[in-house]
C-alpha positions in Angstrom: 20.6 -0.5 -4.9 16.9 -0.9 -4.9 15.3 -3.5 -2.6 13.1 -6.4 -3.8 9.7 -6.3 -2.1 9.1 -10.0 -2.8 12.4 -11.1 -1.1 12.0 -8.6 1.8 8.5 -9.8 2.7 9.1 -13.5 2.2 7.7 -15.7 5.0 8.7 -19.1 6.3 6.6 -21.7 8.1 8.0 -22.1 11.6 8.5 -25.7 12.7 6.2 -27.0 15.3 3.7 -24.2 15.0 0.8 -24.8 12.6 0.0 -21.7 10.6 2.7 -19.6 12.3 5.1 -18.0 10.0 8.3 -15.9 10.4 9.8 -13.1 8.5 12.8 -10.8 8.9 12.1 -7.2 7.9 15.0 -5.1 6.7 14.9 -1.3 7.0 14.6 -1.0 3.2 10.9 -0.1 3.4 11.0 2.3 6.1 9.2 5.6 6.6 11.2 6.1 9.9 9.8 2.6 10.7 8.6 -0.2 8.3 5.8 1.1 6.1 2.3 0.0 7.1 1.5 -1.2 3.6 4.7 -3.3 3.5 3.6 -4.9 6.8 0.2 -5.6 5.4 1.9 -7.3 2.4 3.8 -9.5 5.0 0.5 -10.6 6.5 -1.0 -11.3 3.1 2.0 -13.5 2.1 1.5 -15.6 5.2 -2.2 -15.9 4.4 -1.4 -17.0 0.9 1.1 -19.5 2.1 -1.3 -20.9 4.6 -4.0 -21.3 2.0 -1.6 -23.1 -0.3 -3.8 -22.9 -3.4 -2.8 -20.5 -6.2 -6.4 -20.5 -7.5 -7.4 -18.3 -4.6 -6.4 -14.8 -5.2 -6.9 -11.7 -2.9 -10.2 -9.9 -3.4 -10.2 -7.5 -0.4 -8.1 -7.0 2.7 -8.0 -4.6 5.7 -5.1 -4.0 7.9 -5.6 -2.5 11.3 -2.5 -0.9 12.7 -2.3 -1.3 16.4 1.2 -0.2 17.2 4.5 0.4 15.2 6.5 -2.6 14.2 10.3 -2.3 14.0 12.5 -3.8 11.4 13.9 -7.3 12.4 12.2 -10.6 13.0 8.4 -10.8 13.1 5.9 -13.6 13.7 2.7 -14.0 11.8 -0.1 -16.2 13.2 -2.7 -17.1 10.5 -6.3 -18.1 11.4 -8.6 -19.5 8.6 -12.0 -18.3 9.6 -13.9 -19.9 6.8 -12.7 -22.1 3.9 -15.2 -22.3 1.1 -15.2 -23.6 -2.5 -15.4 -20.1 -4.0 -14.1 -17.8 -1.2 -12.1 -18.1 2.0 -11.9 -15.6 4.8 -8.6 -15.5 6.8 -6.9 -13.2 9.3 -3.3 -12.8 10.2 -1.7 -11.2 13.3 1.7 -9.7 12.8 4.0 -8.9 15.8 7.6 -8.2 16.4 9.4 -10.9 18.3 10.4 -8.1 20.7 6.9 -7.7 22.0 3.9 -9.9 22.9 1.3 -7.4 21.6 0.1 -7.6 18.0 1.4 -4.8 15.8 -1.2 -5.2 13.1 -4.0 -7.6 12.1 -5.0 -8.3 8.5 -8.3 -9.6 7.5 -8.7 -10.8 4.0 -10.9 -12.6 1.6 -9.3 -14.8 -1.1 -11.5 -16.2 -3.8 -11.5 -18.0 -7.1 -12.6 -16.3 -10.3 -16.2 -17.1 -11.3 -18.4 -16.5 -14.2 -21.5 -15.8 -12.0 -24.4 -14.2 -13.9 -22.1 -12.7 -16.5 -22.2 -9.1 -15.1 -19.0 -7.3 -16.0 -18.6 -3.5 -16.2 -16.4 -0.6 -15.2 -18.2 2.5 -14.1 -15.2 4.7 -13.5 -12.5 6.4 -15.6 -8.9 7.4 -14.9 -8.1 11.1 -14.5 -6.9 12.9 -17.6 -3.2 13.1 -16.8 0.1 12.6 -18.8 1.3 9.1 -19.2 4.6 8.3 -17.3 7.0 9.0 -20.1 5.4 12.5 -20.6 5.1 13.3 -16.8 7.9 15.1 -14.9 10.1 13.0 -12.5 9.1 13.3 -8.9 12.3 13.3 -6.9 11.0 13.6 -3.3 14.3 12.2 -1.8 16.4 15.0 -3.3 14.1 17.6 -1.7 14.4 16.0 1.8 18.1 16.6 2.1 19.5 14.9 5.2 16.0 13.8 6.2 15.9 11.4 3.2 18.0 8.8 5.0 14.9 8.2 7.2 12.8 7.2 4.2 14.6 4.4 2.3 11.2 3.3 1.0 11.7 6.0 -1.7 14.8 4.4 -3.0 12.8 1.4 -4.3 10.3 3.2 -6.6 10.4 5.4 -9.6 7.7 8.2 -9.5 6.3 10.8 -11.9 4.0 13.7 -11.0 0.6 13.2 -12.7 -1.6 15.8 -11.0 -1.2 18.4 -8.3 1.6 20.6 -6.9 5.0 19.8 -5.5 4.5 19.7 -1.7 8.0 21.1 -1.0 7.5 24.3 -3.2 6.0 27.5 -1.7 4.4 29.3 -4.6 1.2 27.5 -5.3 -2.4 28.1 -4.0 -4.5 25.7 -1.9 -7.0 23.8 -4.0 -8.7 20.4 -4.2 -7.6 17.6 -1.9 -6.4 15.6 -4.9 -3.0 14.3 -6.0 -1.8 11.8 -8.5 1.5 10.1 -9.2 2.8 7.3 -11.4 4.8 4.7 -9.6 6.7 1.7 -10.6 8.9 -0.7 -8.6 12.5 -0.5 -9.5 12.7 -4.3 -9.0 9.5 -5.5 -10.9 7.0 -7.4 -8.8 5.6 -10.0 -11.2 4.2 -13.5 -10.8 5.2 -16.4 -13.0 2.3 -15.5 -15.3 3.9 -12.1 -16.0 1.1 -10.2 -14.2 1.7 -7.8 -11.3 1.7 -9.5 -7.9 -1.3 -8.0 -6.3 0.5 -8.2 -2.9 2.7 -5.4 -4.2 -0.2 -3.0 -4.2 -0.5 -2.2 -0.4 2.9 -0.5 0.0 2.3 2.0 -2.8 -1.4 2.5 -1.9 -0.3 3.5 1.6 0.9 7.0 0.5 -2.1 9.3 0.9 -1.3 12.3 3.1 0.0 14.5 0.3 -3.5 15.1 -0.9 -4.2 16.8 2.5 -1.4 19.2 1.9 -2.9 20.0 -1.6 -6.1 21.2 0.2 -4.5 23.3 2.9 -1.7 24.7 0.7 2.0 25.2 1.4 1.3 27.7 4.2 -1.1 25.5 6.0 -0.3 23.8 9.3 2.7 21.4 9.4 1.5 17.8 10.1 2.2 14.1 9.9 -0.4 11.5 9.4 0.0 8.0 10.9 -2.8 5.7 9.7 -5.1 3.6 11.7 -6.0 1.2 8.8 -5.7 0.4 5.2 -8.2 -1.4 3.1 -7.5 -2.6 -0.4 -9.9 -4.0 -3.0 -8.1 -5.9 -5.6 -10.0 -5.6 -8.9 -8.2 -6.1 -12.3 -5.0 -8.0 -12.9 -2.4 -6.2 -15.0 1.1 -6.7 -16.6 1.6 -2.9 -16.2 4.8 -1.8 -14.4 3.6 1.8 -14.1 0.7 2.3 -11.9 -1.2 5.6 -11.4 -2.2 6.4 -7.8 -5.0 8.9 -7.9 -5.6 10.1 -4.3 -8.5 12.1 -2.9 -9.1 13.2 0.8 -12.9 13.6 1.1 -13.0 14.9 4.7 -10.7 16.1 7.5 -12.0 17.2 10.9 -11.3 16.8 14.6 -7.7 15.7 14.1 -8.5 12.9 11.6 -8.7 12.6 7.8 -10.1 9.9 5.4 -8.7 9.4 1.9 -9.0 7.0 -0.9 -6.7 5.9 -3.8 -7.6 4.5 -7.2 -4.8 2.4 -8.7 -4.9 2.5 -12.5 -2.8 0.7 -15.1 -1.3 2.5 -18.1 -4.0 0.9 -20.3 -6.9 2.2 -18.2 -7.6 -0.8 -16.0 -8.8 -0.1 -12.5 -6.4 -2.4 -10.7 -7.4 -1.7 -7.1 -9.0 0.9 -4.8 -7.8 1.7 -1.3 -9.1 3.6 1.7 -7.5 4.8 4.8 -8.2 6.8 8.1 -5.3 8.9 9.2 -4.6 10.8 12.6 -3.4 14.3 11.9 -0.7 15.3 14.2 1.2 18.5 14.6 4.7 18.3 13.3 6.6 17.5 10.1 4.5 17.6 6.9 
């Protein structure tokens, strides 16, 4: 059965500790260990609870990953840096109760919508790819065999290949460092308004290394790519369940790579953009 991100990242105010929250992380969102994007969502949920004002919505957030956080109980300490009428800057430190050191820190800006000077444009376009119903099913778990049990994250999403090659196949040439997939949560992540909960974006935006494989090809070095950080800019609200993740790695050198993801809705809205720096380590791809 698919897991519910909203339930699994719920936070509770801890009695006697102002702006300290607790959560109990299952292993349902693991890539071996809890996914960095899911941990970022936990921090953002604590921030949203601390603000206590639904008119403030996330505009941008950066998670810095300091050390792995295991499943189980975590503590989130929220610090409001500045509370303004239009925008509020906040940070949240997430740590496992097993350790004193912080596992990750999330810095975020939450803001109210404004009319401003009336400037409103989109100077970008989604890639020309098939819509979800016309795109082939992307069943990564089936290709992993016994290794799939280490990646329960994949049980919670439906995916379709939109652009690029299947990383597990061997008969394709190296090309551009681009890859795109359609993704939807099996348990829809919606707010009361019917719109997608923006806090559901970080977990799926945090899936960038496959574009590196597209560049080096199936015969390139085996690697895995733990991330140092994840930045998300939350742009357009959408009711769309299917989201297109269009990923591009612009540069890799000296054991590191940087990549970015555009998150598009089915109707062509740019829902979010995300960037990330990865460490390239020798090993499993």
